[in-house]
Biopython code that builds the backbone (N, CA, C, O; Angstrom):
import numpy as np
from Bio.PDB.StructureBuilder import StructureBuilder

atoms = [
    (1, "UNK", "N", (8.842, 13.508, -25.583)),
    (1, "UNK", "CA", (7.636, 12.986, -25.695)),
    (1, "UNK", "C", (7.005, 12.356, -24.524)),
    (1, "UNK", "O", (7.697, 11.503, -23.967)),
    (2, "UNK", "N", (5.777, 12.605, -24.005)),
    (2, "UNK", "CA", (5.776, 11.927, -22.823)),
    (2, "UNK", "C", (4.251, 11.047, -22.803)),
    (2, "UNK", "O", (3.574, 11.279, -23.804)),
    (3, "UNK", "N", (3.787, 10.327, -22.065)),
    (3, "UNK", "CA", (3.101, 9.264, -22.272)),
    (3, "UNK", "C", (1.557, 9.651, -23.020)),
    (3, "UNK", "O", (1.113, 9.267, -24.103)),
    (4, "UNK", "N", (1.111, 10.317, -22.264)),
    (4, "UNK", "CA", (0.208, 11.324, -22.952)),
    (4, "UNK", "C", (0.390, 11.567, -24.532)),
    (4, "UNK", "O", (-0.249, 10.773, -25.222)),
    (5, "UNK", "N", (0.946, 12.270, -25.040)),
    (5, "UNK", "CA", (1.562, 12.615, -26.415)),
    (5, "UNK", "C", (1.710, 11.680, -27.277)),
    (5, "UNK", "O", (1.119, 11.719, -28.356)),
    (6, "UNK", "N", (2.807, 10.352, -26.813)),
    (6, "UNK", "CA", (2.699, 8.798, -27.077)),
    (6, "UNK", "C", (1.339, 8.123, -26.728)),
    (6, "UNK", "O", (1.165, 7.160, -27.474)),
    (7, "UNK", "N", (0.719, 8.232, -26.195)),
    (7, "UNK", "CA", (-0.820, 7.845, -25.895)),
    (7, "UNK", "C", (-1.503, 8.018, -27.392)),
    (7, "UNK", "O", (-1.955, 7.143, -28.131)),
    (8, "UNK", "N", (-1.405, 9.780, -27.628)),
    (8, "UNK", "CA", (-2.207, 10.185, -28.729)),
    (8, "UNK", "C", (-1.802, 9.553, -29.922)),
    (8, "UNK", "O", (-2.588, 9.108, -30.758)),
    (9, "UNK", "N", (-0.903, 9.526, -29.979)),
    (9, "UNK", "CA", (-0.030, 9.057, -31.411)),
    (9, "UNK", "C", (-0.477, 8.051, -31.388)),
    (9, "UNK", "O", (-1.429, 8.068, -32.170)),
    (10, "UNK", "N", (-0.340, 6.794, -30.793)),
    (10, "UNK", "CA", (-0.939, 5.509, -30.896)),
    (10, "UNK", "C", (-2.234, 5.650, -31.216)),
    (10, "UNK", "O", (-2.419, 5.299, -32.382)),
    (11, "UNK", "N", (-3.420, 6.094, -30.557)),
    (11, "UNK", "CA", (-4.615, 6.206, -31.133)),
    (11, "UNK", "C", (-4.416, 6.772, -32.189)),
    (11, "UNK", "O", (-4.811, 6.003, -33.065)),
    (12, "UNK", "N", (-3.932, 7.904, -32.740)),
    (12, "UNK", "CA", (-4.133, 7.936, -33.972)),
    (12, "UNK", "C", (-3.476, 6.792, -34.947)),
    (12, "UNK", "O", (-4.094, 6.655, -36.003)),
    (13, "UNK", "N", (-2.672, 6.199, -34.829)),
    (13, "UNK", "CA", (-2.249, 5.332, -35.721)),
    (13, "UNK", "C", (-3.968, 3.875, -35.546)),
    (13, "UNK", "O", (-4.662, 3.311, -36.392)),
    (14, "UNK", "N", (-3.949, 3.863, -34.509)),
    (14, "UNK", "CA", (-4.952, 2.412, -34.600)),
    (14, "UNK", "C", (-6.188, 2.756, -35.622)),
    (14, "UNK", "O", (-6.587, 2.093, -36.580)),
    (15, "UNK", "N", (-6.832, 4.444, -34.930)),
    (15, "UNK", "CA", (-7.893, 4.958, -35.779)),
    (15, "UNK", "C", (-7.520, 4.966, -37.256)),
    (15, "UNK", "O", (-8.489, 4.557, -37.895)),
    (16, "UNK", "N", (-6.470, 5.279, -38.068)),
    (16, "UNK", "CA", (-6.157, 5.417, -39.152)),
    (16, "UNK", "C", (-6.225, 4.187, -39.634)),
    (16, "UNK", "O", (-6.816, 4.270, -40.711)),
    (17, "UNK", "N", (-5.874, 2.859, -39.365)),
    (17, "UNK", "CA", (-5.749, 1.756, -39.573)),
    (17, "UNK", "C", (-7.358, 1.376, -39.757)),
    (17, "UNK", "O", (-7.672, 0.294, -40.253)),
    (18, "UNK", "N", (-8.141, 2.135, -39.415)),
    (18, "UNK", "CA", (-9.602, 1.185, -39.131)),
    (18, "UNK", "C", (-9.848, 0.499, -37.705)),
    (18, "UNK", "O", (-11.036, 0.247, -37.503)),
    (19, "UNK", "N", (-9.007, 0.160, -36.718)),
    (19, "UNK", "CA", (-9.305, -0.796, -35.794)),
    (19, "UNK", "C", (-10.119, -0.266, -34.596)),
    (19, "UNK", "O", (-10.420, -0.976, -33.637)),
    (20, "UNK", "N", (-10.419, 0.896, -34.709)),
    (20, "UNK", "CA", (-11.740, 1.591, -33.372)),
    (20, "UNK", "C", (-12.978, 0.657, -34.083)),
    (20, "UNK", "O", (-13.827, -0.015, -33.499)),
    (21, "UNK", "N", (-12.827, 0.807, -35.216)),
    (21, "UNK", "CA", (-14.429, 0.544, -36.255)),
    (21, "UNK", "C", (-15.457, -0.480, -35.592)),
    (21, "UNK", "O", (-14.904, -1.278, -34.836)),
    (22, "UNK", "N", (-16.582, -0.596, -35.695)),
    (22, "UNK", "CA", (-16.944, -1.697, -34.660)),
    (22, "UNK", "C", (-17.072, -3.016, -36.247)),
    (22, "UNK", "O", (-17.657, -4.048, -35.919)),
    (23, "UNK", "N", (-16.839, -3.000, -36.977)),
    (23, "UNK", "CA", (-16.703, -4.095, -37.962)),
    (23, "UNK", "C", (-15.613, -4.608, -38.329)),
    (23, "UNK", "O", (-15.529, -5.429, -39.242)),
    (24, "UNK", "N", (-14.304, -4.019, -37.409)),
    (24, "UNK", "CA", (-13.201, -4.440, -37.593)),
    (24, "UNK", "C", (-12.786, -5.501, -37.082)),
    (24, "UNK", "O", (-12.918, -5.649, -35.867)),
    (25, "UNK", "N", (-12.052, -6.723, -38.039)),
    (25, "UNK", "CA", (-11.517, -7.794, -37.843)),
    (25, "UNK", "C", (-10.570, -7.766, -36.785)),
    (25, "UNK", "O", (-10.717, -8.639, -35.930)),
    (26, "UNK", "N", (-9.192, -6.590, -36.576)),
    (26, "UNK", "CA", (-9.196, -6.246, -34.955)),
    (26, "UNK", "C", (-9.282, -5.810, -34.380)),
    (26, "UNK", "O", (-8.458, -4.958, -34.048)),
    (27, "UNK", "N", (-10.665, -6.114, -33.626)),
    (27, "UNK", "CA", (-11.223, -5.001, -32.362)),
    (27, "UNK", "C", (-10.505, -4.927, -31.167)),
    (27, "UNK", "O", (-10.107, -5.820, -30.419)),
    (28, "UNK", "N", (-10.396, -3.582, -31.108)),
    (28, "UNK", "CA", (-9.416, -3.171, -30.020)),
    (28, "UNK", "C", (-10.145, -3.352, -28.632)),
    (28, "UNK", "O", (-10.303, -2.256, -28.094)),
    (29, "UNK", "N", (-10.671, -4.479, -27.839)),
    (29, "UNK", "CA", (-11.114, -4.359, -26.823)),
    (29, "UNK", "C", (-10.212, -4.942, -26.046)),
    (29, "UNK", "O", (-9.421, -5.834, -26.352)),
    (30, "UNK", "N", (-10.468, -4.008, -24.274)),
    (30, "UNK", "CA", (-9.262, -4.734, -23.656)),
    (30, "UNK", "C", (-9.043, -6.039, -23.423)),
    (30, "UNK", "O", (-7.930, -5.903, -22.915)),
    (31, "UNK", "N", (-9.215, -7.077, -23.400)),
    (31, "UNK", "CA", (-9.062, -8.359, -23.651)),
    (31, "UNK", "C", (-8.037, -8.750, -24.784)),
    (31, "UNK", "O", (-6.910, -9.224, -24.644)),
    (32, "UNK", "N", (-8.882, -8.353, -26.229)),
    (32, "UNK", "CA", (-7.787, -8.347, -27.416)),
    (32, "UNK", "C", (-6.487, -7.728, -27.102)),
    (32, "UNK", "O", (-5.411, -8.318, -27.196)),
    (33, "UNK", "N", (-6.671, -6.294, -26.657)),
    (33, "UNK", "CA", (-5.471, -5.765, -26.750)),
    (33, "UNK", "C", (-4.250, -6.402, -25.269)),
    (33, "UNK", "O", (-3.029, -6.250, -25.231)),
    (34, "UNK", "N", (-5.124, -7.085, -24.248)),
    (34, "UNK", "CA", (-4.093, -7.488, -23.251)),
    (34, "UNK", "C", (-3.493, -9.120, -23.964)),
    (34, "UNK", "O", (-2.359, -9.556, -23.764)),
    (35, "UNK", "N", (-4.403, -9.717, -24.676)),
    (35, "UNK", "CA", (-3.607, -10.670, -25.587)),
    (35, "UNK", "C", (-2.823, -10.424, -26.184)),
    (35, "UNK", "O", (-1.872, -11.195, -26.317)),
    (36, "UNK", "N", (-2.905, -8.917, -26.967)),
    (36, "UNK", "CA", (-1.442, -8.485, -27.739)),
    (36, "UNK", "C", (-0.417, -8.567, -26.980)),
    (36, "UNK", "O", (0.590, -9.273, -27.032)),
    (37, "UNK", "N", (-0.686, -7.963, -26.435)),
    (37, "UNK", "CA", (0.376, -7.183, -25.000)),
    (37, "UNK", "C", (1.288, -8.442, -24.377)),
    (37, "UNK", "O", (2.413, -8.134, -23.984)),
    (38, "UNK", "N", (0.982, -9.471, -24.293)),
    (38, "UNK", "CA", (1.271, -10.870, -24.007)),
    (38, "UNK", "C", (1.916, -11.676, -25.161)),
    (38, "UNK", "O", (2.926, -12.353, -24.966)),
    (39, "UNK", "N", (1.547, -11.622, -25.894)),
    (39, "UNK", "CA", (2.036, -12.152, -27.473)),
    (39, "UNK", "C", (3.093, -11.447, -27.369)),
    (39, "UNK", "O", (4.055, -12.026, -26.864)),
    (40, "UNK", "N", (3.273, -10.045, -27.782)),
    (40, "UNK", "CA", (4.462, -9.084, -27.846)),
    (40, "UNK", "C", (5.355, -9.238, -26.767)),
    (40, "UNK", "O", (6.538, -9.170, -27.099)),
    (41, "UNK", "N", (5.049, -9.495, -25.134)),
    (41, "UNK", "CA", (6.201, -9.384, -24.505)),
    (41, "UNK", "C", (7.003, -10.690, -24.879)),
    (41, "UNK", "O", (8.228, -10.671, -24.999)),
    (42, "UNK", "N", (5.949, -12.258, -25.122)),
    (42, "UNK", "CA", (6.377, -13.058, -25.548)),
    (42, "UNK", "C", (7.759, -13.404, -26.279)),
    (42, "UNK", "O", (8.590, -14.303, -26.149)),
    (43, "UNK", "N", (7.623, -12.259, -27.123)),
    (43, "UNK", "CA", (8.318, -11.783, -28.653)),
    (43, "UNK", "C", (9.834, -11.490, -28.006)),
    (43, "UNK", "O", (10.854, -12.103, -28.321)),
    (44, "UNK", "N", (9.730, -10.294, -26.925)),
    (44, "UNK", "CA", (10.905, -10.030, -26.154)),
    (44, "UNK", "C", (11.599, -10.832, -25.459)),
    (44, "UNK", "O", (12.779, -10.625, -25.175)),
    (45, "UNK", "N", (10.889, -11.912, -25.085)),
    (45, "UNK", "CA", (11.620, -13.255, -24.404)),
    (45, "UNK", "C", (12.302, -13.294, -25.279)),
    (45, "UNK", "O", (13.428, -12.851, -25.057)),
    (46, "UNK", "N", (11.987, -13.885, -26.876)),
    (46, "UNK", "CA", (12.606, -14.760, -27.637)),
    (46, "UNK", "C", (14.087, -14.612, -27.668)),
    (46, "UNK", "O", (14.857, -15.530, -27.383)),
    (47, "UNK", "N", (14.557, -13.058, -28.132)),
    (47, "UNK", "CA", (16.057, -12.542, -27.526)),
    (47, "UNK", "C", (16.549, -12.777, -26.784)),
    (47, "UNK", "O", (17.737, -12.452, -26.774)),
    (48, "UNK", "N", (15.919, -13.592, -25.509)),
    (48, "UNK", "CA", (17.243, -13.929, -24.444)),
    (48, "UNK", "C", (17.145, -15.655, -24.625)),
    (48, "UNK", "O", (17.867, -16.499, -24.095)),
    (49, "UNK", "N", (16.209, -15.817, -25.387)),
    (49, "UNK", "CA", (15.796, -17.650, -25.800)),
    (49, "UNK", "C", (17.405, -18.425, -24.980)),
    (49, "UNK", "O", (17.422, -19.158, -23.991)),
    (50, "UNK", "N", (18.366, -18.036, -25.641)),
    (50, "UNK", "CA", (19.527, -18.977, -25.829)),
    (50, "UNK", "C", (20.927, -18.164, -25.541)),
    (50, "UNK", "O", (22.031, -18.489, -25.979)),
    (51, "UNK", "N", (20.640, -17.067, -24.731)),
    (51, "UNK", "CA", (21.679, -16.529, -23.846)),
    (51, "UNK", "C", (20.853, -14.683, -23.613)),
    (51, "UNK", "O", (19.823, -14.022, -23.745)),
    (52, "UNK", "N", (22.307, -14.660, -23.181)),
    (52, "UNK", "CA", (22.071, -13.114, -22.408)),
    (52, "UNK", "C", (22.622, -12.197, -23.388)),
    (52, "UNK", "O", (22.432, -11.048, -22.987)),
    (53, "UNK", "N", (23.324, -12.224, -24.688)),
    (53, "UNK", "CA", (23.406, -11.692, -25.404)),
    (53, "UNK", "C", (22.649, -10.782, -26.174)),
    (53, "UNK", "O", (21.716, -11.373, -26.717)),
    (54, "UNK", "N", (22.690, -9.397, -26.473)),
    (54, "UNK", "CA", (21.281, -8.905, -27.302)),
    (54, "UNK", "C", (21.950, -9.216, -28.931)),
    (54, "UNK", "O", (22.713, -8.376, -29.408)),
    (55, "UNK", "N", (21.687, -10.153, -29.518)),
    (55, "UNK", "CA", (22.083, -10.139, -31.313)),
    (55, "UNK", "C", (21.685, -9.393, -31.877)),
    (55, "UNK", "O", (22.494, -9.161, -32.776)),
    (56, "UNK", "N", (20.442, -8.466, -31.996)),
    (56, "UNK", "CA", (19.913, -7.745, -32.897)),
    (56, "UNK", "C", (18.947, -6.227, -31.898)),
    (56, "UNK", "O", (17.744, -5.967, -31.919)),
    (57, "UNK", "N", (19.599, -5.819, -31.462)),
    (57, "UNK", "CA", (19.165, -4.668, -30.652)),
    (57, "UNK", "C", (18.219, -3.735, -31.580)),
    (57, "UNK", "O", (17.203, -3.290, -31.045)),
    (58, "UNK", "N", (18.455, -3.439, -32.800)),
    (58, "UNK", "CA", (16.921, -2.913, -33.544)),
    (58, "UNK", "C", (16.034, -4.012, -33.382)),
    (58, "UNK", "O", (15.005, -3.611, -32.838)),
    (59, "UNK", "N", (15.997, -5.374, -33.655)),
    (59, "UNK", "CA", (14.361, -6.122, -33.533)),
    (59, "UNK", "C", (14.161, -5.969, -32.357)),
    (59, "UNK", "O", (13.000, -5.579, -32.230)),
    (60, "UNK", "N", (14.784, -6.085, -31.149)),
    (60, "UNK", "CA", (14.750, -5.889, -29.811)),
    (60, "UNK", "C", (13.597, -4.679, -29.389)),
    (60, "UNK", "O", (12.507, -4.670, -28.817)),
    (61, "UNK", "N", (14.586, -3.576, -30.078)),
    (61, "UNK", "CA", (13.674, -2.189, -29.515)),
    (61, "UNK", "C", (12.729, -2.469, -30.685)),
    (61, "UNK", "O", (12.779, -1.277, -30.988)),
    (62, "UNK", "N", (11.942, -2.960, -31.581)),
    (62, "UNK", "CA", (10.906, -3.098, -32.134)),
    (62, "UNK", "C", (10.067, -3.653, -31.504)),
    (62, "UNK", "O", (8.924, -3.196, -31.492)),
    (63, "UNK", "N", (10.404, -4.819, -30.788)),
    (63, "UNK", "CA", (9.375, -5.753, -30.253)),
    (63, "UNK", "C", (9.323, -4.613, -28.718)),
    (63, "UNK", "O", (8.240, -4.662, -28.135)),
    (64, "UNK", "N", (9.942, -4.055, -28.351)),
    (64, "UNK", "CA", (9.739, -3.141, -26.925)),
    (64, "UNK", "C", (8.889, -1.995, -27.309)),
    (64, "UNK", "O", (8.185, -1.485, -26.437)),
    (65, "UNK", "N", (8.874, -1.529, -28.526)),
    (65, "UNK", "CA", (8.135, -0.852, -28.832)),
    (65, "UNK", "C", (6.701, -1.275, -28.769)),
    (65, "UNK", "O", (5.912, -0.798, -27.953)),
    (66, "UNK", "N", (6.477, -1.923, -29.400)),
    (66, "UNK", "CA", (5.125, -2.939, -29.595)),
    (66, "UNK", "C", (4.592, -3.296, -28.543)),
    (66, "UNK", "O", (3.428, -2.985, -28.291)),
    (67, "UNK", "N", (5.557, -4.228, -27.487)),
    (67, "UNK", "CA", (4.409, -3.842, -25.972)),
    (67, "UNK", "C", (4.525, -2.739, -25.557)),
    (67, "UNK", "O", (3.808, -2.829, -24.560)),
    (68, "UNK", "N", (4.998, -1.447, -25.560)),
    (68, "UNK", "CA", (5.060, -0.183, -24.641)),
    (68, "UNK", "C", (3.367, 0.406, -25.986)),
    (68, "UNK", "O", (2.518, 1.189, -25.559)),
    (69, "UNK", "N", (3.314, 0.050, -26.875)),
    (69, "UNK", "CA", (2.346, 0.619, -27.531)),
    (69, "UNK", "C", (1.105, -0.299, -26.895)),
    (69, "UNK", "O", (0.199, 0.385, -26.419)),
    (70, "UNK", "N", (0.972, -1.371, -26.835)),
    (70, "UNK", "CA", (0.138, -1.881, -26.593)),
    (70, "UNK", "C", (-0.429, -1.525, -25.124)),
    (70, "UNK", "O", (-1.608, -1.457, -24.777)),
    (71, "UNK", "N", (0.868, -1.293, -24.273)),
    (71, "UNK", "CA", (0.440, -1.212, -22.890)),
    (71, "UNK", "C", (-0.199, 0.719, -22.787)),
    (71, "UNK", "O", (-1.154, 1.210, -22.186)),
    (72, "UNK", "N", (0.555, 1.156, -23.417)),
    (72, "UNK", "CA", (-0.408, 2.571, -23.600)),
    (72, "UNK", "C", (-2.014, 2.396, -23.709)),
    (72, "UNK", "O", (-2.828, 2.868, -22.916)),
    (73, "UNK", "N", (-2.428, 1.272, -25.365)),
    (73, "UNK", "CA", (-3.885, 1.373, -25.211)),
    (73, "UNK", "C", (-3.952, 0.403, -24.448)),
    (73, "UNK", "O", (-3.019, 0.017, -25.154)),
    (74, "UNK", "N", (-4.085, -0.274, -23.826)),
    (74, "UNK", "CA", (-4.759, -0.700, -23.067)),
    (74, "UNK", "C", (-4.957, -0.012, -21.546)),
    (74, "UNK", "O", (-5.967, -0.148, -20.855)),
    (75, "UNK", "N", (-3.675, 0.814, -21.158)),
    (75, "UNK", "CA", (-4.591, 1.541, -19.662)),
    (75, "UNK", "C", (-5.282, 2.916, -20.532)),
    (75, "UNK", "O", (-5.961, 3.634, -19.798)),
    (76, "UNK", "N", (-5.211, 3.281, -21.717)),
    (76, "UNK", "CA", (-5.961, 4.413, -22.311)),
    (76, "UNK", "C", (-7.309, 4.050, -22.515)),
    (76, "UNK", "O", (-8.212, 4.839, -22.240)),
    (77, "UNK", "N", (-7.666, 2.181, -23.276)),
    (77, "UNK", "CA", (-9.146, 1.943, -23.208)),
    (77, "UNK", "C", (-9.468, 1.624, -22.097)),
    (77, "UNK", "O", (-10.695, 1.539, -22.045)),
    (78, "UNK", "N", (-8.978, 1.390, -21.123)),
    (78, "UNK", "CA", (-9.384, 0.636, -19.703)),
    (78, "UNK", "C", (-9.604, 1.992, -18.521)),
    (78, "UNK", "O", (-9.873, 1.921, -17.322)),
    (79, "UNK", "N", (-9.358, 3.268, -19.442)),
    (79, "UNK", "CA", (-9.585, 4.592, -18.170)),
    (79, "UNK", "C", (-8.448, 4.856, -17.254)),
    (79, "UNK", "O", (-8.404, 5.808, -16.474)),
    (80, "UNK", "N", (-7.356, 3.779, -17.428)),
    (80, "UNK", "CA", (-6.839, 4.209, -16.220)),
    (80, "UNK", "C", (-5.574, 5.244, -16.627)),
    (80, "UNK", "O", (-5.072, 5.108, -17.743)),
    (81, "UNK", "N", (-5.159, 6.082, -15.888)),
    (81, "UNK", "CA", (-4.043, 6.809, -15.955)),
    (81, "UNK", "C", (-2.484, 5.983, -15.747)),
    (81, "UNK", "O", (-1.998, 5.684, -14.657)),
    (82, "UNK", "N", (-2.007, 5.775, -16.804)),
    (82, "UNK", "CA", (-0.442, 4.868, -16.750)),
    (82, "UNK", "C", (0.109, 5.661, -15.883)),
    (82, "UNK", "O", (0.008, 5.223, -14.737)),
    (83, "UNK", "N", (0.778, 6.886, -15.992)),
    (83, "UNK", "CA", (1.729, 8.066, -15.291)),
    (83, "UNK", "C", (1.255, 7.264, -13.459)),
    (83, "UNK", "O", (1.735, 6.394, -12.732)),
    (84, "UNK", "N", (-0.032, 8.297, -13.413)),
    (84, "UNK", "CA", (-0.174, 7.690, -12.276)),
    (84, "UNK", "C", (-0.119, 6.441, -11.135)),
    (84, "UNK", "O", (0.376, 6.450, -10.007)),
    (85, "UNK", "N", (-1.021, 5.057, -12.074)),
    (85, "UNK", "CA", (-0.749, 4.070, -11.701)),
    (85, "UNK", "C", (0.513, 3.672, -11.591)),
    (85, "UNK", "O", (0.605, 2.643, -10.920)),
    (86, "UNK", "N", (1.912, 4.248, -12.143)),
    (86, "UNK", "CA", (3.434, 3.925, -12.048)),
    (86, "UNK", "C", (3.978, 4.148, -10.910)),
    (86, "UNK", "O", (4.556, 3.259, -10.285)),
    (87, "UNK", "N", (3.838, 5.620, -10.405)),
    (87, "UNK", "CA", (3.830, 6.384, -8.911)),
    (87, "UNK", "C", (3.059, 5.730, -8.365)),
    (87, "UNK", "O", (3.592, 5.270, -7.355)),
    (88, "UNK", "N", (1.842, 5.344, -8.489)),
    (88, "UNK", "CA", (1.449, 4.806, -6.875)),
    (88, "UNK", "C", (2.124, 3.325, -6.853)),
    (88, "UNK", "O", (2.398, 2.841, -5.755)),
    (89, "UNK", "N", (2.356, 2.702, -7.871)),
    (89, "UNK", "CA", (2.953, 1.513, -7.438)),
    (89, "UNK", "C", (4.750, 1.525, -7.368)),
    (89, "UNK", "O", (5.450, 0.596, -6.967)),
    (90, "UNK", "N", (5.189, 2.777, -7.851)),
    (90, "UNK", "CA", (6.530, 2.815, -7.094)),
    (90, "UNK", "C", (6.294, 2.870, -5.930)),
    (90, "UNK", "O", (6.711, 1.927, -5.259)),
    (91, "UNK", "N", (5.540, 3.981, -5.223)),
    (91, "UNK", "CA", (5.152, 4.262, -3.449)),
    (91, "UNK", "C", (4.960, 2.878, -3.015)),
    (91, "UNK", "O", (5.399, 2.542, -1.915)),
    (92, "UNK", "N", (4.358, 2.050, -3.754)),
    (92, "UNK", "CA", (3.718, 0.837, -3.150)),
    (92, "UNK", "C", (5.391, -0.330, -2.628)),
    (92, "UNK", "O", (5.708, -0.903, -1.586)),
    (93, "UNK", "N", (6.039, -0.197, -3.992)),
    (93, "UNK", "CA", (7.282, -1.143, -4.024)),
    (93, "UNK", "C", (8.059, -0.388, -3.077)),
    (93, "UNK", "O", (8.797, -1.150, -2.451)),
    (94, "UNK", "N", (8.168, 0.698, -2.764)),
    (94, "UNK", "CA", (9.199, 1.292, -1.827)),
    (94, "UNK", "C", (8.731, 0.672, -0.543)),
    (94, "UNK", "O", (9.580, -0.195, -0.339)),
    (95, "UNK", "N", (7.968, 0.631, 0.319)),
    (95, "UNK", "CA", (7.447, 0.384, 1.283)),
    (95, "UNK", "C", (7.702, -1.128, 1.254)),
    (95, "UNK", "O", (7.604, -1.533, 2.413)),
    (96, "UNK", "N", (7.973, -2.075, 0.457)),
    (96, "UNK", "CA", (8.144, -3.435, 0.389)),
    (96, "UNK", "C", (9.567, -3.597, 0.443)),
    (96, "UNK", "O", (10.496, -2.821, 0.224)),
    (97, "UNK", "N", (9.476, -5.384, 0.957)),
    (97, "UNK", "CA", (10.737, -5.826, 0.989)),
    (97, "UNK", "C", (10.364, -7.211, 0.369)),
    (97, "UNK", "O", (9.317, -7.858, 0.380)),
    (98, "UNK", "N", (11.746, -7.459, -0.239)),
    (98, "UNK", "CA", (11.670, -8.743, -0.962)),
    (98, "UNK", "C", (12.249, -9.684, -0.351)),
    (98, "UNK", "O", (13.257, -9.304, 0.245)),
    (99, "UNK", "N", (11.966, -11.005, -0.239)),
    (99, "UNK", "CA", (12.747, -11.972, 0.088)),
    (99, "UNK", "C", (14.458, -12.296, -0.374)),
    (99, "UNK", "O", (14.821, -12.205, -1.546)),
    (100, "UNK", "N", (15.202, -12.601, 0.524)),
    (100, "UNK", "CA", (16.283, -13.136, -0.195)),
    (100, "UNK", "C", (15.902, -14.542, -0.956)),
    (100, "UNK", "O", (14.852, -15.125, -0.684)),
    (101, "UNK", "N", (16.698, -14.973, -1.791)),
    (101, "UNK", "CA", (16.739, -16.031, -2.481)),
    (101, "UNK", "C", (16.662, -17.447, -1.488)),
    (101, "UNK", "O", (17.282, -17.272, -0.439)),
    (102, "UNK", "N", (16.005, -18.855, -1.610)),
    (102, "UNK", "CA", (15.860, -19.402, -0.347)),
    (102, "UNK", "C", (17.473, -20.275, -0.266)),
    (102, "UNK", "O", (18.195, -20.574, -1.217)),
    (103, "UNK", "N", (17.696, -20.531, 1.191)),
    (103, "UNK", "CA", (18.631, -21.429, 1.397)),
    (103, "UNK", "C", (18.924, -22.621, 1.539)),
    (103, "UNK", "O", (17.814, -23.113, 1.745)),
    (104, "UNK", "N", (19.652, -23.448, 1.575)),
    (104, "UNK", "CA", (19.152, -24.541, 2.045)),
    (104, "UNK", "C", (20.013, -24.575, 4.097)),
    (104, "UNK", "O", (20.493, -23.749, 4.873)),
    (105, "UNK", "N", (19.767, -25.892, 4.084)),
    (105, "UNK", "CA", (20.083, -25.768, 5.949)),
    (105, "UNK", "C", (21.797, -24.967, 6.063)),
    (105, "UNK", "O", (21.991, -24.160, 6.972)),
    (106, "UNK", "N", (22.723, -25.241, 5.243)),
    (106, "UNK", "CA", (23.577, -24.548, 5.668)),
    (106, "UNK", "C", (23.860, -23.332, 5.646)),
    (106, "UNK", "O", (24.659, -22.682, 6.320)),
    (107, "UNK", "N", (22.948, -22.957, 4.584)),
    (107, "UNK", "CA", (23.502, -21.599, 4.529)),
    (107, "UNK", "C", (23.828, -20.942, 3.064)),
    (107, "UNK", "O", (24.107, -19.794, 2.717)),
    (108, "UNK", "N", (23.675, -22.115, 2.395)),
    (108, "UNK", "CA", (24.301, -21.579, 0.920)),
    (108, "UNK", "C", (23.031, -21.756, -0.264)),
    (108, "UNK", "O", (22.149, -22.614, -0.259)),
    (109, "UNK", "N", (23.254, -20.619, -1.301)),
    (109, "UNK", "CA", (21.677, -20.244, -1.795)),
    (109, "UNK", "C", (21.738, -21.676, -2.762)),
    (109, "UNK", "O", (22.632, -22.246, -3.389)),
    (110, "UNK", "N", (20.293, -21.921, -2.522)),
    (110, "UNK", "CA", (19.631, -22.578, -3.791)),
    (110, "UNK", "C", (19.394, -22.219, -5.186)),
    (110, "UNK", "O", (19.005, -23.014, -6.041)),
    (111, "UNK", "N", (19.744, -20.507, -5.448)),
    (111, "UNK", "CA", (19.188, -20.480, -6.701)),
    (111, "UNK", "C", (20.752, -19.869, -7.073)),
    (111, "UNK", "O", (21.248, -18.862, -6.568)),
    (112, "UNK", "N", (21.385, -20.762, -8.097)),
    (112, "UNK", "CA", (22.561, -19.871, -8.636)),
    (112, "UNK", "C", (22.811, -19.883, -10.049)),
    (112, "UNK", "O", (23.722, -19.202, -10.520)),
]
sb = StructureBuilder()
sb.init_structure("model")
sb.init_model(0)
sb.init_chain("A")
sb.init_seg("    ")
for serial, (resi, resn, name, xyz) in enumerate(atoms, 1):
    if name == "N":
        sb.init_residue(resn, " ", resi, " ")
    sb.init_atom(name, np.array(xyz, "f"), 0.0, 1.0, " ", f" {name:<3s}", serial, name[0])
structure = sb.get_structure()
């Protein structure tokens, strides 16, 4: 399944729930979707709050799916071709140089 197919399935779900209706208490505006995306991303972070180990892979997978669904929806509602945006960003990033971690005067890293 590709991004376009996933986006169609996401829209079908949102439509079935009535969330695209003008009177919906869960208005699907770009702003509201962006807020929801951020909240779901924070829920992903909760899985790593107290350590590196993934304690519950199924729960993490569910949170990642929530993030992906909101991302697909936001891109679609904002009329952004997410596949092309990703390809464009990768092309830009290939040309970028990231700085090494800062170091103190003796050359040892300040980041541990």
